[in-house]
N, CA, C, O and CB atoms as a CASP TS submission, in Angstrom:
PFRMAT TS
TARGET T0000
AUTHOR 0000-0000-0000
METHOD Language model
MODEL 1
PARENT N/A
ATOM      1  N   MET     1     -14.584  -6.362  19.314  1.00  0.00           N
ATOM      2  CA  MET     1     -13.730  -5.461  19.006  1.00  0.00           C
ATOM      3  C   MET     1     -12.933  -5.487  17.650  1.00  0.00           C
ATOM      4  O   MET     1     -12.496  -6.544  17.193  1.00  0.00           O
ATOM      5  CB  MET     1     -12.960  -5.467  19.997  1.00  0.00           C
ATOM      6  N   GLU     2     -12.779  -4.373  17.081  1.00  0.00           N
ATOM      7  CA  GLU     2     -12.327  -4.334  15.599  1.00  0.00           C
ATOM      8  C   GLU     2     -10.721  -4.289  15.987  1.00  0.00           C
ATOM      9  O   GLU     2     -10.205  -3.893  17.032  1.00  0.00           O
ATOM     10  CB  GLU     2     -12.986  -2.847  14.572  1.00  0.00           C
ATOM     11  N   PRO     3     -10.065  -4.858  14.725  1.00  0.00           N
ATOM     12  CA  PRO     3      -8.332  -4.666  14.984  1.00  0.00           C
ATOM     13  C   PRO     3      -7.885  -3.437  14.959  1.00  0.00           C
ATOM     14  O   PRO     3      -8.516  -2.647  14.257  1.00  0.00           O
ATOM     15  CB  PRO     3      -7.401  -5.313  13.953  1.00  0.00           C
ATOM     16  N   SER     4      -6.855  -3.008  15.603  1.00  0.00           N
ATOM     17  CA  SER     4      -6.179  -1.764  15.661  1.00  0.00           C
ATOM     18  C   SER     4      -5.561  -1.533  14.228  1.00  0.00           C
ATOM     19  O   SER     4      -5.040  -2.484  13.645  1.00  0.00           O
ATOM     20  CB  SER     4      -5.083  -1.767  16.827  1.00  0.00           C
ATOM     21  N   PRO     5      -5.617  -0.135  13.587  1.00  0.00           N
ATOM     22  CA  PRO     5      -5.109   0.158  12.368  1.00  0.00           C
ATOM     23  C   PRO     5      -3.421   0.221  12.489  1.00  0.00           C
ATOM     24  O   PRO     5      -2.613   0.160  11.563  1.00  0.00           O
ATOM     25  CB  PRO     5      -5.799   1.525  11.880  1.00  0.00           C
ATOM     26  N   TRP     6      -3.190   0.345  13.754  1.00  0.00           N
ATOM     27  CA  TRP     6      -2.085   0.584  14.299  1.00  0.00           C
ATOM     28  C   TRP     6      -1.078  -0.685  14.345  1.00  0.00           C
ATOM     29  O   TRP     6      -1.256  -1.597  15.153  1.00  0.00           O
ATOM     30  CB  TRP     6      -2.412   1.115  15.542  1.00  0.00           C
ATOM     31  N   LEU     7      -0.120  -0.679  13.517  1.00  0.00           N
ATOM     32  CA  LEU     7       0.649  -1.889  13.525  1.00  0.00           C
ATOM     33  C   LEU     7       2.053  -2.013  14.059  1.00  0.00           C
ATOM     34  O   LEU     7       2.777  -1.022  13.958  1.00  0.00           O
ATOM     35  CB  LEU     7       0.703  -2.277  12.304  1.00  0.00           C
ATOM     36  N   THR     8       2.597  -3.280  14.701  1.00  0.00           N
ATOM     37  CA  THR     8       4.267  -2.985  14.992  1.00  0.00           C
ATOM     38  C   THR     8       4.717  -3.300  13.800  1.00  0.00           C
ATOM     39  O   THR     8       4.071  -3.667  12.819  1.00  0.00           O
ATOM     40  CB  THR     8       5.125  -3.883  16.185  1.00  0.00           C
ATOM     41  N   ALA     9       6.207  -3.093  13.956  1.00  0.00           N
ATOM     42  CA  ALA     9       7.064  -3.319  12.719  1.00  0.00           C
ATOM     43  C   ALA     9       6.975  -4.868  12.018  1.00  0.00           C
ATOM     44  O   ALA     9       7.216  -5.255  10.874  1.00  0.00           O
ATOM     45  CB  ALA     9       8.622  -3.024  13.181  1.00  0.00           C
ATOM     46  N   ARG    10       6.603  -5.435  13.010  1.00  0.00           N
ATOM     47  CA  ARG    10       6.561  -6.971  12.435  1.00  0.00           C
ATOM     48  C   ARG    10       4.925  -7.269  11.475  1.00  0.00           C
ATOM     49  O   ARG    10       4.750  -7.845  10.401  1.00  0.00           O
ATOM     50  CB  ARG    10       6.662  -8.206  14.085  1.00  0.00           C
ATOM     51  N   GLU    11       4.143  -6.737  12.220  1.00  0.00           N
ATOM     52  CA  GLU    11       2.882  -6.643  11.744  1.00  0.00           C
ATOM     53  C   GLU    11       2.756  -5.992  10.268  1.00  0.00           C
ATOM     54  O   GLU    11       2.084  -6.425   9.331  1.00  0.00           O
ATOM     55  CB  GLU    11       2.134  -5.891  12.743  1.00  0.00           C
ATOM     56  N   ALA    12       3.628  -4.766  10.304  1.00  0.00           N
ATOM     57  CA  ALA    12       3.688  -3.833   8.976  1.00  0.00           C
ATOM     58  C   ALA    12       4.299  -4.764   7.780  1.00  0.00           C
ATOM     59  O   ALA    12       3.831  -4.828   6.643  1.00  0.00           O
ATOM     60  CB  ALA    12       4.762  -2.371   9.234  1.00  0.00           C
ATOM     61  N   ALA    13       5.621  -5.585   8.344  1.00  0.00           N
ATOM     62  CA  ALA    13       6.101  -6.115   7.224  1.00  0.00           C
ATOM     63  C   ALA    13       5.115  -7.445   6.727  1.00  0.00           C
ATOM     64  O   ALA    13       5.132  -7.788   5.545  1.00  0.00           O
ATOM     65  CB  ALA    13       7.622  -6.480   7.533  1.00  0.00           C
ATOM     66  N   LYS    14       4.394  -8.045   7.578  1.00  0.00           N
ATOM     67  CA  LYS    14       3.495  -8.916   7.458  1.00  0.00           C
ATOM     68  C   LYS    14       2.462  -8.592   6.151  1.00  0.00           C
ATOM     69  O   LYS    14       2.248  -9.350   5.205  1.00  0.00           O
ATOM     70  CB  LYS    14       2.857  -8.973   8.790  1.00  0.00           C
ATOM     71  N   ARG    15       1.976  -7.462   6.339  1.00  0.00           N
ATOM     72  CA  ARG    15       0.916  -6.738   5.745  1.00  0.00           C
ATOM     73  C   ARG    15       1.903  -6.407   4.089  1.00  0.00           C
ATOM     74  O   ARG    15       1.361  -6.418   2.984  1.00  0.00           O
ATOM     75  CB  ARG    15       0.364  -5.140   6.923  1.00  0.00           C
ATOM     76  N   ALA    16       2.882  -6.232   4.245  1.00  0.00           N
ATOM     77  CA  ALA    16       3.402  -5.587   2.923  1.00  0.00           C
ATOM     78  C   ALA    16       4.212  -6.670   2.358  1.00  0.00           C
ATOM     79  O   ALA    16       4.749  -6.457   1.271  1.00  0.00           O
ATOM     80  CB  ALA    16       4.304  -4.183   3.110  1.00  0.00           C
ATOM     81  N   ARG    17       4.397  -7.921   3.002  1.00  0.00           N
ATOM     82  CA  ARG    17       4.901  -9.150   2.515  1.00  0.00           C
ATOM     83  C   ARG    17       6.449  -8.765   2.055  1.00  0.00           C
ATOM     84  O   ARG    17       6.920  -9.085   0.963  1.00  0.00           O
ATOM     85  CB  ARG    17       3.911  -9.752   1.265  1.00  0.00           C
ATOM     86  N   VAL    18       7.220  -7.954   3.175  1.00  0.00           N
ATOM     87  CA  VAL    18       8.428  -7.779   2.971  1.00  0.00           C
ATOM     88  C   VAL    18       9.022  -7.870   4.626  1.00  0.00           C
ATOM     89  O   VAL    18       8.366  -7.625   5.639  1.00  0.00           O
ATOM     90  CB  VAL    18       8.636  -6.396   2.085  1.00  0.00           C
ATOM     91  N   GLY    19      10.559  -8.328   4.540  1.00  0.00           N
ATOM     92  CA  GLY    19      11.153  -8.482   5.755  1.00  0.00           C
ATOM     93  C   GLY    19      11.120  -7.465   7.057  1.00  0.00           C
ATOM     94  O   GLY    19      11.229  -6.282   6.735  1.00  0.00           O
ATOM     95  N   VAL    20      11.013  -7.675   8.208  1.00  0.00           N
ATOM     96  CA  VAL    20      10.926  -6.278   9.022  1.00  0.00           C
ATOM     97  C   VAL    20      12.074  -5.735   8.946  1.00  0.00           C
ATOM     98  O   VAL    20      11.940  -4.525   9.134  1.00  0.00           O
ATOM     99  CB  VAL    20      10.576  -6.320  10.488  1.00  0.00           C
ATOM    100  N   LYS    21      13.539  -6.122   8.698  1.00  0.00           N
ATOM    101  CA  LYS    21      14.392  -5.122   8.144  1.00  0.00           C
ATOM    102  C   LYS    21      14.201  -4.104   7.217  1.00  0.00           C
ATOM    103  O   LYS    21      14.805  -3.032   7.249  1.00  0.00           O
ATOM    104  CB  LYS    21      15.192  -5.626   7.713  1.00  0.00           C
ATOM    105  N   ALA    22      13.331  -4.440   6.353  1.00  0.00           N
ATOM    106  CA  ALA    22      12.927  -3.479   5.112  1.00  0.00           C
ATOM    107  C   ALA    22      12.264  -2.472   5.928  1.00  0.00           C
ATOM    108  O   ALA    22      12.677  -1.312   5.939  1.00  0.00           O
ATOM    109  CB  ALA    22      11.872  -4.150   3.832  1.00  0.00           C
ATOM    110  N   ILE    23      11.104  -2.907   6.717  1.00  0.00           N
ATOM    111  CA  ILE    23      10.357  -1.728   7.406  1.00  0.00           C
ATOM    112  C   ILE    23      11.322  -0.787   7.897  1.00  0.00           C
ATOM    113  O   ILE    23      11.478   0.281   7.305  1.00  0.00           O
ATOM    114  CB  ILE    23       9.451  -2.169   8.605  1.00  0.00           C
ATOM    115  N   TYR    24      11.974  -1.073   8.901  1.00  0.00           N
ATOM    116  CA  TYR    24      12.890  -0.507   9.656  1.00  0.00           C
ATOM    117  C   TYR    24      13.975   0.655   8.606  1.00  0.00           C
ATOM    118  O   TYR    24      14.392   1.785   8.858  1.00  0.00           O
ATOM    119  CB  TYR    24      13.681  -1.852  10.389  1.00  0.00           C
ATOM    120  N   ALA    25      14.112  -0.030   7.673  1.00  0.00           N
ATOM    121  CA  ALA    25      15.000   0.759   6.715  1.00  0.00           C
ATOM    122  C   ALA    25      14.169   1.901   6.119  1.00  0.00           C
ATOM    123  O   ALA    25      14.500   3.086   6.171  1.00  0.00           O
ATOM    124  CB  ALA    25      15.589  -0.181   5.521  1.00  0.00           C
ATOM    125  N   ALA    26      12.997   1.398   5.517  1.00  0.00           N
ATOM    126  CA  ALA    26      12.039   2.642   5.073  1.00  0.00           C
ATOM    127  C   ALA    26      11.865   3.797   6.137  1.00  0.00           C
ATOM    128  O   ALA    26      12.045   4.976   5.835  1.00  0.00           O
ATOM    129  CB  ALA    26      10.518   2.085   4.764  1.00  0.00           C
ATOM    130  N   ILE    27      11.450   3.321   7.584  1.00  0.00           N
ATOM    131  CA  ILE    27      11.285   4.342   8.340  1.00  0.00           C
ATOM    132  C   ILE    27      12.466   5.239   8.723  1.00  0.00           C
ATOM    133  O   ILE    27      12.333   6.421   9.038  1.00  0.00           O
ATOM    134  CB  ILE    27      10.720   3.882   9.350  1.00  0.00           C
ATOM    135  N   HIS    28      13.746   4.517   8.665  1.00  0.00           N
ATOM    136  CA  HIS    28      14.979   5.320   8.896  1.00  0.00           C
ATOM    137  C   HIS    28      15.562   6.348   7.854  1.00  0.00           C
ATOM    138  O   HIS    28      16.268   7.337   8.049  1.00  0.00           O
ATOM    139  CB  HIS    28      15.989   4.394   9.126  1.00  0.00           C
ATOM    140  N   GLN    29      15.009   5.767   6.579  1.00  0.00           N
ATOM    141  CA  GLN    29      15.338   6.514   5.417  1.00  0.00           C
ATOM    142  C   GLN    29      14.166   7.513   5.077  1.00  0.00           C
ATOM    143  O   GLN    29      14.151   8.155   4.027  1.00  0.00           O
ATOM    144  CB  GLN    29      15.629   5.539   4.239  1.00  0.00           C
ATOM    145  N   ARG    30      13.006   7.615   6.218  1.00  0.00           N
ATOM    146  CA  ARG    30      11.786   8.739   6.002  1.00  0.00           C
ATOM    147  C   ARG    30      11.312   8.463   4.943  1.00  0.00           C
ATOM    148  O   ARG    30      11.261   9.447   4.205  1.00  0.00           O
ATOM    149  CB  ARG    30      12.078  10.219   5.945  1.00  0.00           C
ATOM    150  N   LYS    31      10.714   7.044   4.270  1.00  0.00           N
ATOM    151  CA  LYS    31      10.305   6.602   3.386  1.00  0.00           C
ATOM    152  C   LYS    31       8.790   6.212   3.409  1.00  0.00           C
ATOM    153  O   LYS    31       7.898   6.293   2.564  1.00  0.00           O
ATOM    154  CB  LYS    31      11.099   5.776   3.170  1.00  0.00           C
ATOM    155  N   LEU    32       8.847   5.674   4.935  1.00  0.00           N
ATOM    156  CA  LEU    32       7.614   5.224   5.891  1.00  0.00           C
ATOM    157  C   LEU    32       7.518   5.923   7.033  1.00  0.00           C
ATOM    158  O   LEU    32       8.480   6.088   7.785  1.00  0.00           O
ATOM    159  CB  LEU    32       7.654   3.822   6.345  1.00  0.00           C
ATOM    160  N   LYS    33       6.470   6.338   7.224  1.00  0.00           N
ATOM    161  CA  LYS    33       6.028   7.112   8.290  1.00  0.00           C
ATOM    162  C   LYS    33       5.685   6.342   9.784  1.00  0.00           C
ATOM    163  O   LYS    33       4.765   5.526   9.831  1.00  0.00           O
ATOM    164  CB  LYS    33       4.810   7.796   7.735  1.00  0.00           C
ATOM    165  N   ALA    34       6.427   6.638  10.892  1.00  0.00           N
ATOM    166  CA  ALA    34       6.005   5.851  11.921  1.00  0.00           C
ATOM    167  C   ALA    34       6.033   6.687  13.243  1.00  0.00           C
ATOM    168  O   ALA    34       6.857   7.594  13.359  1.00  0.00           O
ATOM    169  CB  ALA    34       6.857   4.609  11.983  1.00  0.00           C
ATOM    170  N   VAL    35       5.055   6.366  14.341  1.00  0.00           N
ATOM    171  CA  VAL    35       5.276   6.889  15.434  1.00  0.00           C
ATOM    172  C   VAL    35       5.713   6.382  16.474  1.00  0.00           C
ATOM    173  O   VAL    35       5.223   5.266  16.650  1.00  0.00           O
ATOM    174  CB  VAL    35       4.526   7.317  15.691  1.00  0.00           C
ATOM    175  N   ARG    36       6.593   6.765  17.448  1.00  0.00           N
ATOM    176  CA  ARG    36       7.101   6.177  18.712  1.00  0.00           C
ATOM    177  C   ARG    36       5.855   6.168  19.775  1.00  0.00           C
ATOM    178  O   ARG    36       5.129   7.119  20.067  1.00  0.00           O
ATOM    179  CB  ARG    36       8.422   7.079  19.286  1.00  0.00           C
ATOM    180  N   VAL    37       5.815   4.872  20.255  1.00  0.00           N
ATOM    181  CA  VAL    37       5.091   4.735  21.415  1.00  0.00           C
ATOM    182  C   VAL    37       6.194   4.093  22.542  1.00  0.00           C
ATOM    183  O   VAL    37       6.693   2.988  22.331  1.00  0.00           O
ATOM    184  CB  VAL    37       3.740   3.785  21.105  1.00  0.00           C
ATOM    185  N   GLY    38       6.452   4.699  23.476  1.00  0.00           N
ATOM    186  CA  GLY    38       7.331   4.227  24.666  1.00  0.00           C
ATOM    187  C   GLY    38       8.761   3.671  23.485  1.00  0.00           C
ATOM    188  O   GLY    38       9.313   4.398  22.660  1.00  0.00           O
ATOM    189  N   VAL    39       9.012   2.468  23.709  1.00  0.00           N
ATOM    190  CA  VAL    39      10.172   2.361  23.109  1.00  0.00           C
ATOM    191  C   VAL    39       9.869   1.670  21.720  1.00  0.00           C
ATOM    192  O   VAL    39      10.765   1.274  20.975  1.00  0.00           O
ATOM    193  CB  VAL    39      11.150   1.628  24.005  1.00  0.00           C
ATOM    194  N   SER    40       8.809   1.585  21.503  1.00  0.00           N
ATOM    195  CA  SER    40       8.061   0.687  20.313  1.00  0.00           C
ATOM    196  C   SER    40       7.836   1.780  19.307  1.00  0.00           C
ATOM    197  O   SER    40       7.756   2.994  19.500  1.00  0.00           O
ATOM    198  CB  SER    40       6.473  -0.132  20.777  1.00  0.00           C
ATOM    199  N   LEU    41       7.725   0.885  17.857  1.00  0.00           N
ATOM    200  CA  LEU    41       7.266   1.713  16.669  1.00  0.00           C
ATOM    201  C   LEU    41       5.827   1.538  16.122  1.00  0.00           C
ATOM    202  O   LEU    41       5.673   0.381  15.733  1.00  0.00           O
ATOM    203  CB  LEU    41       8.169   1.428  15.549  1.00  0.00           C
ATOM    204  N   ARG    42       5.075   2.061  16.014  1.00  0.00           N
ATOM    205  CA  ARG    42       3.699   2.130  15.198  1.00  0.00           C
ATOM    206  C   ARG    42       3.822   2.358  14.093  1.00  0.00           C
ATOM    207  O   ARG    42       4.762   3.127  13.887  1.00  0.00           O
ATOM    208  CB  ARG    42       2.786   2.989  15.520  1.00  0.00           C
ATOM    209  N   VAL    43       3.162   1.964  13.002  1.00  0.00           N
ATOM    210  CA  VAL    43       2.838   2.243  11.681  1.00  0.00           C
ATOM    211  C   VAL    43       1.567   2.163  11.364  1.00  0.00           C
ATOM    212  O   VAL    43       1.059   1.041  11.385  1.00  0.00           O
ATOM    213  CB  VAL    43       3.455   1.528  10.879  1.00  0.00           C
ATOM    214  N   HIS    44       0.753   3.313  10.997  1.00  0.00           N
ATOM    215  CA  HIS    44      -0.622   2.962  10.675  1.00  0.00           C
ATOM    216  C   HIS    44      -0.756   2.413   9.279  1.00  0.00           C
ATOM    217  O   HIS    44      -0.049   2.757   8.332  1.00  0.00           O
ATOM    218  CB  HIS    44      -1.513   4.153  10.835  1.00  0.00           C
ATOM    219  N   VAL    45      -1.841   1.425   9.234  1.00  0.00           N
ATOM    220  CA  VAL    45      -2.002   0.786   7.945  1.00  0.00           C
ATOM    221  C   VAL    45      -2.192   1.354   6.530  1.00  0.00           C
ATOM    222  O   VAL    45      -2.078   0.631   5.540  1.00  0.00           O
ATOM    223  CB  VAL    45      -2.945   0.104   8.102  1.00  0.00           C
ATOM    224  N   GLU    46      -2.523   2.837   6.442  1.00  0.00           N
ATOM    225  CA  GLU    46      -2.811   3.577   5.362  1.00  0.00           C
ATOM    226  C   GLU    46      -1.441   3.840   5.112  1.00  0.00           C
ATOM    227  O   GLU    46      -1.074   3.841   3.937  1.00  0.00           O
ATOM    228  CB  GLU    46      -3.772   4.760   5.520  1.00  0.00           C
ATOM    229  N   TRP    47      -0.539   4.086   6.108  1.00  0.00           N
ATOM    230  CA  TRP    47       1.074   4.721   5.907  1.00  0.00           C
ATOM    231  C   TRP    47       1.620   3.442   5.021  1.00  0.00           C
ATOM    232  O   TRP    47       2.212   3.734   3.982  1.00  0.00           O
ATOM    233  CB  TRP    47       2.174   5.005   7.677  1.00  0.00           C
ATOM    234  N   VAL    48       1.473   2.093   5.338  1.00  0.00           N
ATOM    235  CA  VAL    48       1.819   1.130   4.494  1.00  0.00           C
ATOM    236  C   VAL    48       1.583   1.037   3.374  1.00  0.00           C
ATOM    237  O   VAL    48       2.419   0.887   2.483  1.00  0.00           O
ATOM    238  CB  VAL    48       1.561   0.291   4.772  1.00  0.00           C
ATOM    239  N   ASP    49       0.485   1.108   3.255  1.00  0.00           N
ATOM    240  CA  ASP    49      -0.255   0.901   1.938  1.00  0.00           C
ATOM    241  C   ASP    49       0.100   2.164   0.865  1.00  0.00           C
ATOM    242  O   ASP    49       0.139   2.043  -0.360  1.00  0.00           O
ATOM    243  CB  ASP    49      -1.966   0.837   2.272  1.00  0.00           C
ATOM    244  N   ALA    50       0.336   3.340   1.592  1.00  0.00           N
ATOM    245  CA  ALA    50       0.950   4.355   0.520  1.00  0.00           C
ATOM    246  C   ALA    50       2.540   4.209   0.500  1.00  0.00           C
ATOM    247  O   ALA    50       3.026   4.421  -0.611  1.00  0.00           O
ATOM    248  CB  ALA    50       0.543   5.995   0.914  1.00  0.00           C
ATOM    249  N   TRP    51       3.147   3.993   1.181  1.00  0.00           N
ATOM    250  CA  TRP    51       4.762   3.195   1.144  1.00  0.00           C
ATOM    251  C   TRP    51       4.659   2.408   0.059  1.00  0.00           C
ATOM    252  O   TRP    51       5.358   2.668  -0.920  1.00  0.00           O
ATOM    253  CB  TRP    51       5.246   2.143   2.498  1.00  0.00           C
ATOM    254  N   LEU    52       3.852   1.409   0.045  1.00  0.00           N
ATOM    255  CA  LEU    52       3.780   0.478  -1.198  1.00  0.00           C
ATOM    256  C   LEU    52       3.273   1.261  -2.561  1.00  0.00           C
ATOM    257  O   LEU    52       3.897   1.277  -3.622  1.00  0.00           O
ATOM    258  CB  LEU    52       2.708  -0.785  -0.858  1.00  0.00           C
ATOM    259  N   GLN    53       2.448   1.681  -2.395  1.00  0.00           N
ATOM    260  CA  GLN    53       2.221   2.378  -3.847  1.00  0.00           C
ATOM    261  C   GLN    53       3.397   3.549  -4.340  1.00  0.00           C
ATOM    262  O   GLN    53       3.710   3.784  -5.507  1.00  0.00           O
ATOM    263  CB  GLN    53       0.666   3.201  -3.771  1.00  0.00           C
ATOM    264  N   ALA    54       3.864   4.105  -3.300  1.00  0.00           N
ATOM    265  CA  ALA    54       4.662   5.022  -3.640  1.00  0.00           C
ATOM    266  C   ALA    54       5.944   4.344  -4.388  1.00  0.00           C
ATOM    267  O   ALA    54       6.452   4.964  -5.323  1.00  0.00           O
ATOM    268  CB  ALA    54       4.956   5.815  -2.428  1.00  0.00           C
ATOM    269  N   GLY    55       6.364   3.347  -4.076  1.00  0.00           N
ATOM    270  CA  GLY    55       7.297   2.362  -4.404  1.00  0.00           C
ATOM    271  C   GLY    55       6.972   1.692  -5.577  1.00  0.00           C
ATOM    272  O   GLY    55       7.974   1.245  -6.135  1.00  0.00           O
ATOM    273  N   ALA    56       5.827   1.445  -6.200  1.00  0.00           N
ATOM    274  CA  ALA    56       5.295   0.408  -7.204  1.00  0.00           C
ATOM    275  C   ALA    56       5.704   1.012  -8.411  1.00  0.00           C
ATOM    276  O   ALA    56       5.476   2.206  -8.607  1.00  0.00           O
ATOM    277  CB  ALA    56       3.689   0.104  -7.181  1.00  0.00           C
ATOM    278  N   GLU    57       6.261   0.335  -9.205  1.00  0.00           N
ATOM    279  CA  GLU    57       6.592   0.866 -10.649  1.00  0.00           C
ATOM    280  C   GLU    57       6.281  -0.588 -11.425  1.00  0.00           C
ATOM    281  O   GLU    57       6.446  -1.750 -11.052  1.00  0.00           O
ATOM    282  CB  GLU    57       8.412   1.541 -10.865  1.00  0.00           C
ATOM    283  N   GLU    58       5.725   0.021 -12.744  1.00  0.00           N
ATOM    284  CA  GLU    58       5.565  -1.141 -13.691  1.00  0.00           C
ATOM    285  C   GLU    58       6.829  -1.924 -14.134  1.00  0.00           C
ATOM    286  O   GLU    58       7.818  -1.309 -14.535  1.00  0.00           O
ATOM    287  CB  GLU    58       4.922  -0.639 -14.918  1.00  0.00           C
ATOM    288  N   VAL    59       6.807  -3.108 -14.074  1.00  0.00           N
ATOM    289  CA  VAL    59       8.138  -3.919 -14.511  1.00  0.00           C
ATOM    290  C   VAL    59       8.127  -4.312 -15.776  1.00  0.00           C
ATOM    291  O   VAL    59       9.239  -4.426 -16.290  1.00  0.00           O
ATOM    292  CB  VAL    59       8.403  -5.150 -13.765  1.00  0.00           C
ATOM    293  N   ASN    60       7.038  -4.598 -16.547  1.00  0.00           N
ATOM    294  CA  ASN    60       6.997  -4.982 -18.083  1.00  0.00           C
ATOM    295  C   ASN    60       5.758  -4.226 -18.508  1.00  0.00           C
ATOM    296  O   ASN    60       4.720  -4.887 -18.475  1.00  0.00           O
ATOM    297  CB  ASN    60       6.872  -6.709 -18.431  1.00  0.00           C
ATOM    298  N   PRO    61       5.670  -3.018 -18.884  1.00  0.00           N
ATOM    299  CA  PRO    61       4.578  -2.159 -19.421  1.00  0.00           C
ATOM    300  C   PRO    61       4.521  -3.025 -20.910  1.00  0.00           C
ATOM    301  O   PRO    61       3.333  -2.998 -21.229  1.00  0.00           O
ATOM    302  CB  PRO    61       5.005  -0.273 -19.500  1.00  0.00           C
ATOM    303  N   GLU    62       5.017  -3.510 -21.581  1.00  0.00           N
ATOM    304  CA  GLU    62       4.868  -4.008 -22.944  1.00  0.00           C
ATOM    305  C   GLU    62       4.157  -5.429 -22.736  1.00  0.00           C
ATOM    306  O   GLU    62       3.646  -6.025 -23.685  1.00  0.00           O
ATOM    307  CB  GLU    62       6.356  -4.105 -23.748  1.00  0.00           C
ATOM    308  N   ALA    63       4.160  -5.834 -21.676  1.00  0.00           N
ATOM    309  CA  ALA    63       3.489  -7.536 -21.843  1.00  0.00           C
ATOM    310  C   ALA    63       1.954  -7.335 -22.030  1.00  0.00           C
ATOM    311  O   ALA    63       1.428  -6.347 -21.517  1.00  0.00           O
ATOM    312  CB  ALA    63       3.734  -8.688 -20.236  1.00  0.00           C
ATOM    313  N   PRO    64       1.282  -8.149 -22.676  1.00  0.00           N
ATOM    314  CA  PRO    64       0.022  -8.259 -23.153  1.00  0.00           C
ATOM    315  C   PRO    64      -0.934  -8.126 -21.753  1.00  0.00           C
ATOM    316  O   PRO    64      -0.528  -8.599 -20.692  1.00  0.00           O
ATOM    317  CB  PRO    64      -0.123  -9.687 -24.021  1.00  0.00           C
ATOM    318  N   GLY    65      -1.896  -7.618 -21.830  1.00  0.00           N
ATOM    319  CA  GLY    65      -2.913  -7.269 -20.777  1.00  0.00           C
ATOM    320  C   GLY    65      -3.368  -5.922 -20.841  1.00  0.00           C
ATOM    321  O   GLY    65      -2.648  -5.141 -21.463  1.00  0.00           O
ATOM    322  N   ARG    66      -4.359  -5.512 -20.354  1.00  0.00           N
ATOM    323  CA  ARG    66      -4.634  -4.229 -19.867  1.00  0.00           C
ATOM    324  C   ARG    66      -4.106  -3.594 -18.880  1.00  0.00           C
ATOM    325  O   ARG    66      -3.683  -4.344 -18.000  1.00  0.00           O
ATOM    326  CB  ARG    66      -5.634  -4.152 -19.628  1.00  0.00           C
ATOM    327  N   PRO    67      -3.965  -2.426 -18.686  1.00  0.00           N
ATOM    328  CA  PRO    67      -3.497  -1.776 -17.393  1.00  0.00           C
ATOM    329  C   PRO    67      -4.372  -1.823 -16.428  1.00  0.00           C
ATOM    330  O   PRO    67      -5.562  -2.030 -16.664  1.00  0.00           O
ATOM    331  CB  PRO    67      -3.159  -0.458 -17.500  1.00  0.00           C
ATOM    332  N   ILE    68      -3.929  -1.649 -15.282  1.00  0.00           N
ATOM    333  CA  ILE    68      -4.672  -1.704 -14.070  1.00  0.00           C
ATOM    334  C   ILE    68      -4.261  -0.706 -13.201  1.00  0.00           C
ATOM    335  O   ILE    68      -3.140  -0.749 -12.694  1.00  0.00           O
ATOM    336  CB  ILE    68      -4.582  -2.942 -13.434  1.00  0.00           C
ATOM    337  N   ALA    69      -5.153   0.310 -12.941  1.00  0.00           N
ATOM    338  CA  ALA    69      -4.734   1.642 -12.249  1.00  0.00           C
ATOM    339  C   ALA    69      -4.633   1.354 -10.517  1.00  0.00           C
ATOM    340  O   ALA    69      -5.487   0.781  -9.840  1.00  0.00           O
ATOM    341  CB  ALA    69      -6.011   2.936 -12.644  1.00  0.00           C
ATOM    342  N   TRP    70      -3.421   1.891 -10.072  1.00  0.00           N
ATOM    343  CA  TRP    70      -3.330   1.681  -8.295  1.00  0.00           C
ATOM    344  C   TRP    70      -4.260   2.942  -8.220  1.00  0.00           C
ATOM    345  O   TRP    70      -4.341   3.922  -8.959  1.00  0.00           O
ATOM    346  CB  TRP    70      -1.460   1.848  -7.280  1.00  0.00           C
ATOM    347  N   PRO    71      -4.904   2.606  -7.132  1.00  0.00           N
ATOM    348  CA  PRO    71      -5.456   3.753  -6.330  1.00  0.00           C
ATOM    349  C   PRO    71      -4.796   4.779  -5.864  1.00  0.00           C
ATOM    350  O   PRO    71      -3.721   4.767  -5.265  1.00  0.00           O
ATOM    351  CB  PRO    71      -5.959   3.392  -5.356  1.00  0.00           C
ATOM    352  N   GLY    72      -5.661   5.945  -6.234  1.00  0.00           N
ATOM    353  CA  GLY    72      -4.637   7.129  -6.157  1.00  0.00           C
ATOM    354  C   GLY    72      -3.696   7.339  -7.186  1.00  0.00           C
ATOM    355  O   GLY    72      -2.966   8.294  -6.924  1.00  0.00           O
ATOM    356  N   ARG    73      -3.499   6.899  -8.049  1.00  0.00           N
ATOM    357  CA  ARG    73      -2.224   7.001  -9.115  1.00  0.00           C
ATOM    358  C   ARG    73      -2.935   7.185 -10.577  1.00  0.00           C
ATOM    359  O   ARG    73      -2.814   6.323 -11.447  1.00  0.00           O
ATOM    360  CB  ARG    73      -1.142   5.432  -9.110  1.00  0.00           C
ATOM    361  N   GLY    74      -3.604   8.251 -10.747  1.00  0.00           N
ATOM    362  CA  GLY    74      -4.303   8.519 -11.862  1.00  0.00           C
ATOM    363  C   GLY    74      -4.808   7.696 -12.835  1.00  0.00           C
ATOM    364  O   GLY    74      -5.428   8.173 -13.786  1.00  0.00           O
TER
END
């Protein structure tokens, strides 16, 4: 059986390597899409990845090395 692409907030936090509070904050701020299943929230793995990519920024563009394109970002 394949693992489900639907993650709990804790699983989404682990995938994004952030705290669970960051996941709930992003959902509350409507930056991360989620669905409610009963009293629980579920986040699709693609939504977590899209949220990370949307918030990504180059920290030090003058540093040596070639640029690496993020998938879906020109």
